[in-house]
N, C-alpha and C positions, 0 to 999 in steps of 0.2 A: 279768736275773728278765724285765725288762720287755722285752726282745728277743726272749725268749724266745717269752713271753706273745705278745707281738705278732706273732712268724712262726710260732706254733704255730696262732692264730686265726684266720692270714689264707686259707689252701685252702678249709676248709671254709663260709667267707661266698661266697667265688667260685664255688663250684661246685654253694650254695643258689640263687643270679644264672642261675646259667646252667641248670638243674634249673626252674626258675621260665618261664624263659625259650621252653623247649623247651616245657616246658606250655602255654605259651600258643598256641604257633605248633599245636600240635596241636590243641589247644581252635578256635583261628582254621579251620583247615584244613576237622575235621569241619563248624562250623559252614557254612563254605561249601559243603560235599558235600551237607550236609542241604538247605540252602535249594536247591542248583542240583536235589537230588534231589524236592523239594516243587514247583518250579518246572515242570518235566518233567514230573511224573505230573499236573500241574492242565493242561499246555500238551497233552497226549495226553486229558486227560479231555473238555477243553474242543472240542478235534478231532474224538473220538470224539461229538460231539452236532451237532455241523455240519457231519459230512461223514458219506456212507452210500455204503459200500463193498459190494461181493459179486463173488465169482470166476467165478460162473454165468451170463457173458455170452458173445456172440458176435455179429461181422460179416455183417450181412447187406446184400441191396440186388437190384434185380429184374433177374428169370431171365427170358427170354426163347425160350419151345420156339419153332423155326419148323421148320414144317412144310409137306406138300408138297397145294397145296389140288385140284391137277386128276392122275389118273395119269401115267405118263409113263417115258421111257428115260432116264435119266441120260448126259449127252454132255460137262458140263462140270462143275467143283469148283474154283474157284483160288482155293482158300485152304487152310489148314492150321489144327490144333490150336493154341490160344491166342493165335492172332493178331488183332491190333485192324484192326476195321472201320468205319465209316461209316455214317451212315444212307444207305441206296438202293444200296449196294454189291452190287455181283452176288456174289451166294453160291451157286447153283446152277442149273442152264442143263440144262430136259428137250428132247427133240427134238420141234419143234413142227412136221412136217411133216403130220402126222396133222391138228393143230385147223387150219392154212390152208388145210387143204381143204375143211375144215367151214366157216369163212367164207367161200370163194369159192362155196361151193351153197348160203349160206344167201343172202350177196349177191343170186344169181341166184334164188333160189325168191323173194326183194323183186321184181323184175324181172319175175318171173314173174303175182303176184299184181295189181302195177300193172296191167297188160296185162290180166288177165281182168279189174280192176274198169273197166279203161273200157270195155271190151266191152260191160261187165254198166250203165254208163250210157249207153250208145248205144241198147239194150235197149228203156230204161226210156224215152228219150227220145223213142225209133221211138211206143210204150207214147200216150207223152203227147200227141204228133201227132194218131194213130187217133183218142184221145178227143176232141182237140178238131174233127175233122173230123164224128166222129157226134154232136156237142151239137149242131152247127153245121146238120146236115142234121135232127136231130129238133126246132130253131128254127124251120127253115125251113116242115117239116110242118107244126109246129103253126099257125103263118100263113097256108098254103096253105089248110089244112081250118076254119080261121077265116071268110075269106074264103069258100068253098067254103058253108059253110051261111047265109053272110048273102044270097047270093045263092038259094040254094034256095028259102030262105023268100022272094025274091018271083018264085019261080016262072020263075026266068033260068034256073039251071042244072038238068040232067036229076038223078035221083038216082042214076042212073047212074055218074056222075063224084062225085057225094057220095060213094059207097060207096068209091071209088078212092083218094081225099083220104083216106079213114076208116083204111084199110088200109096207106095209106103213112105217115100218123102211127104207127101201130104197128110198121112194120114200124124207122123211127126212134127211135122208143124204145127197140125192143129190143135196135138195132144200139148203141145209145148204153151202156147198159146193159152188153154183153159188151165194149166197150171200156175202161171203168171197170175189171170184172174184168180185161182185161188188163193195166190198169197197176198195180194191187193184186196181182197173181199177180209181176208184174215185178219190184217194189219186192218181193215180202216173200225172191224167191228171192238175193238178193242181200244182205236183211237191212237193209232202208233202212227200215223201218217203226220200226224200234229208233235209237235218240238214239246216234249214230258209228255206225249198222252197217254203212254201206256200208265204211268205210273198217277192218272191224271186223280183216276175212282180212289187208287189206297191213299193220295195226298189229302184228300177231301174229307177218308171217314179219320185220318191223324189229324185235321182242324178240329172236325166234329169232338175228338179224344180231350184236344186241350181246350177246348173250350168247356166241354162239360169237367175239366179237372177245378179253373177257374170259374165256374160258378160255384162248386163245392169249396173252395178258398175262398169266396164271400159269404157262406155261411157264420164265418166266424169276422165276428168286424170287431177292426183294432182303433187306437187311438194312433192318428196320422201325427200329432206334435203331441209335445208337452203345453198342458194345461189343467186348467180345471174344467170341472165338469157343472154345466148349468143347463136350467131348462129340460132337465130330462125327461121325457115323452114313452117312455116304453116300459111293461112291465113282464113279468114270465106270463109267458097266454095269451098276449098278443096278437094276432098276427099283421104283420105286417107287408105291403107293398113295394116293390123297388119305386123306388127315390122319395120314398116315406120319410121326414126329418125324423130322426131317437132323438137327438139332444144335441147342445151346443157343447164346446171347447172354446173357452176362451184363456190366451196367452198372456201371462200378466212377466213376463221375464222383460219383453222389448217394448211397453207400453207409450204413448206419445202424447202430444196434445195437441191440438188445434185452437187455435185464438182469432177468434173472429176480429180484428180489429180495424177502425174505422180506416178507409183509404186516405184520411189526410194525417193519419199518425204513421203510415209508411214509407215517407218523404226518406229516412236516413235509417232504414230495416234491412238487412245484408244478412242472408246467410252465414253460418259461422257466430256469429255475437251471442253474449254470454247471457242465460236467462234465469233467471230465479221465478221461483212459485211458490205459493200457498195453498192448500186448500181447506174447506171451510170441517173437515171431520178431525182434522189435526191443529188446532188455534197453535202458532207459535212456531211450528216446522218448517222448515225451507229446503225446498228443495231443489236443485241444480240442471239446467239442461244446456241446449244450444237452439238457435233457430237452424232446423233444416232446409227450410224453402220455402217459397212464399205459391198460393196456389196463382194458375194461370188465369183466374176470372174471380169477380165477386160470386157471392155465395147465390145472389139473386139470378143470376146469368144463368146458373145451371137449375134454376128451381122447377118444379115440373110446371109450372104456366109461369114461363119469366114475362118481366113487367116489360110493355108497350109502349114505350113511350113516343112513338110516332102519330097517337093516334090520342085525342083529346085535350083536355088542358094539361100542361104538364108543371107539375111542382119538383122542385129538386129535392132530393134525399139523397143524405149521408150513406152512401153505400158500404158494405163492411168484406174484407177478403182473408177468406182464413189464411194461417200461418200455422205449420205445422212445425213444432218445438219437440226434439227429440229429447229424453231425461237419460240424464246420466243413472248409470245403473249401480255407481258408489252412495247415491243418496239415496235409495229407498234400498236397502239389502233383503230387506223382510216384506218386501212385495204388499205396502201396505196401503198402495193406490189399488182402485177399482175403475173400471171402464163406467164412463157419463159421470164421474166425479165432477163439482164445478172447481174451478181453480181461476186463480188472480194469477197470470205472468206479467213479470215486467221485464224488458228488454235494454240491456245496455249499450247505446249504440255506438260506446266511446269516444263521443265527440270530443274535440277539445274547446277550452272557453275563447282562444281566438279563431275557428270555427264559426261558433256560435256569435259571436260578435261582427263577424264578415258578416254573416247573413244579415241581420240586422241593419247595415249601413243602406241606406234609401239609397244611395250614389253608387 
């Protein structure tokens, strides 16, 4: 009987211990899963409080429109679309024959003006000499008249001679006045009575020569900055006008990101905060940068037709504010980024857990 009882009670006890062990394992696994779930939820909640992200962001860079400064016939275009160029590289050459002829003509006009001015100076000098002679004769006539009057008073000189001396003195005065008028007329004819007037004609011709030389230099259109050639719209044989756009240069050495964040996302965003972002073209590649500035208004405020909220029914719409993000050059050494690429930036606000919990306190 005892053997049967012992053998009959053995299997149920073993099964009970195995069942309890299985339940413990399941409970332990469930506990671990719950802890991991709570940890993951807490981590993602914390990340949502310290990270600000958007998919409304794009790459931008300095774009330079290169245009002609003088009209002309295109004789050389030594470049192609998407070609990199350095600052000062030749982009387009215009036919300069006409402009060289204008320079030669302006240089000749300068020499003619200088020769004319020299002749005018000679006329003025001659008028000055004539005035000096007339003044000397006038002074001598006054002296002769004074002596004659003294002799006439002593009855040494006859009246007829005194009258001749008086006439001579009037003639000398008139000759001196005429010489003075001639000098004034000569100086006025060349503008010598005004400040720098005698050189005004030469200065004008020199300015025309400098302008002709400038226009000649404009026939060689060079790159204002280093960049990549895009939207080339000029070929050899084209006739271009002043101000006509020829091509576009894009600087990829210093691009930036413009991220349009919702206004509710910018509560804790400040200049200088770290940013990481990805682009659709290179999945898995992270680029770095930092917040440079926040625009002074929303995008809609600077639209061509801004909203007029003071009329009609009003429906509140969350606005977006552009944030300028500078890109760390070290994260893009090969200049992979291109203007207009879609970007997903994430700003790290650096908030502490205490600060986040403090803002959650309703009291």
